[in-house]
C-alpha positions in Angstrom: 1.1 -4.4 -60.4 2.7 -1.0 -61.0 0.4 0.1 -58.1 2.3 -2.1 -55.4 4.8 0.0 -53.5 8.4 -1.1 -54.3 10.1 -2.8 -51.8 12.9 -0.6 -50.6 15.5 -1.5 -48.1 14.2 0.9 -45.6 10.5 -0.5 -46.3 11.7 -3.9 -46.1 13.4 -3.1 -42.1 9.8 -1.4 -41.3 8.1 -4.5 -42.4 10.1 -7.0 -40.6 10.0 -5.0 -37.2 6.2 -4.9 -37.5 6.4 -8.5 -37.9 8.8 -9.3 -34.7 6.6 -6.9 -32.5 3.4 -8.8 -33.8 5.5 -11.7 -33.1 6.7 -11.2 -29.5 3.3 -9.9 -28.4 1.3 -12.1 -30.0 0.8 -14.3 -26.5 0.0 -11.0 -24.5 -3.5 -11.5 -22.8 -5.6 -8.1 -22.6 -4.8 -6.7 -19.4 -8.0 -8.0 -17.6 -6.5 -11.4 -18.2 -2.8 -10.6 -17.4 -3.0 -8.9 -14.1 -4.9 -11.7 -12.3 -2.7 -14.4 -13.8 0.3 -12.5 -12.9 -1.0 -11.8 -9.5 -2.0 -15.3 -8.8 1.3 -16.4 -10.3 2.8 -14.6 -7.6 0.8 -15.7 -4.9 -1.0 -12.6 -4.2 -4.4 -11.7 -3.2 -5.9 -8.5 -4.9 -5.2 -6.9 -1.5 -2.0 -8.2 -1.6 -1.2 -6.5 -4.7 -2.8 -3.3 -4.0 -0.7 -2.9 -0.6 2.5 -3.8 -2.7 1.7 -1.4 -5.3 1.2 1.4 -2.5 4.3 0.0 -0.8 6.5 0.2 -3.9 5.0 3.4 -5.7 4.8 5.3 -2.0 1.4 6.2 -3.3 -1.3 5.0 -1.2 -4.3 5.8 -3.7 -4.8 2.3 -5.4 -6.8 0.1 -3.6 -8.3 -3.3 -3.8 -11.3 -2.0 -5.5 -9.2 -0.8 -8.1 -7.2 -3.8 -8.6 -10.9 -5.3 -8.9 -11.8 -2.8 -11.7 -8.7 -3.5 -13.4 -9.4 -7.2 -13.4 -13.0 -6.8 -14.6 -12.5 -4.4 -17.5 -14.3 -1.8 -15.7 -10.8 0.4 -16.1 -7.9 0.2 -17.6 -4.8 1.2 -15.6 -3.0 4.3 -16.8 0.7 4.7 -17.6 1.6 5.4 -14.0 0.2 2.3 -12.5 1.4 0.2 -15.5 5.2 1.0 -14.5 4.3 -0.2 -11.1 2.1 -3.2 -12.2 4.9 -4.5 -14.2 7.5 -4.1 -11.1 5.0 -5.9 -8.9 4.1 -8.7 -10.9 7.3 -9.0 -12.5 6.1 -9.0 -16.1 8.1 -7.1 -19.0 6.6 -3.1 -18.9 6.2 -3.9 -22.8 3.7 -6.3 -21.9 1.6 -4.6 -19.6 1.4 -1.7 -22.1 0.5 -4.0 -24.8 -1.8 -5.5 -22.7 -3.6 -2.3 -22.0 -3.7 -1.5 -25.9 -5.3 -5.2 -26.3 -8.1 -4.7 -24.0 -8.8 -1.0 -25.3 -8.9 -2.1 -28.9 -11.0 -5.1 -27.8 -13.5 -2.4 -26.0 -13.6 -0.5 -29.0 -14.4 -3.5 -31.3 -17.2 -4.8 -28.8 -18.5 -1.1 -28.8 -18.6 -1.1 -32.9 -20.7 -4.4 -32.6 -23.1 -3.3 -29.9 -24.3 0.0 -30.8 -26.4 1.9 -28.6 
């Protein structure tokens, strides 16, 4: 028992914060599921989402094919596009970021299960 870390007020706050954050994000799916789900809820096709992202970001570099890659897990959108995806699909930015982390973690896990 002497090896257990002392529960100080600061440590207690840190643990509570971690528990709260885990609880807040427990329903966040990987980004490969979040994007198509939110896109369909908005009534958008992949092409319409790509067009909307181009319009609101004033950056015409995203295409329907790129949206498809995000949804199929071929690519994970970077921070720039995650911010615009959040705005376009009316999903909190923290959820979009968390969904990307979840996808990245699941890729890592799959990679460990099936080494080349």
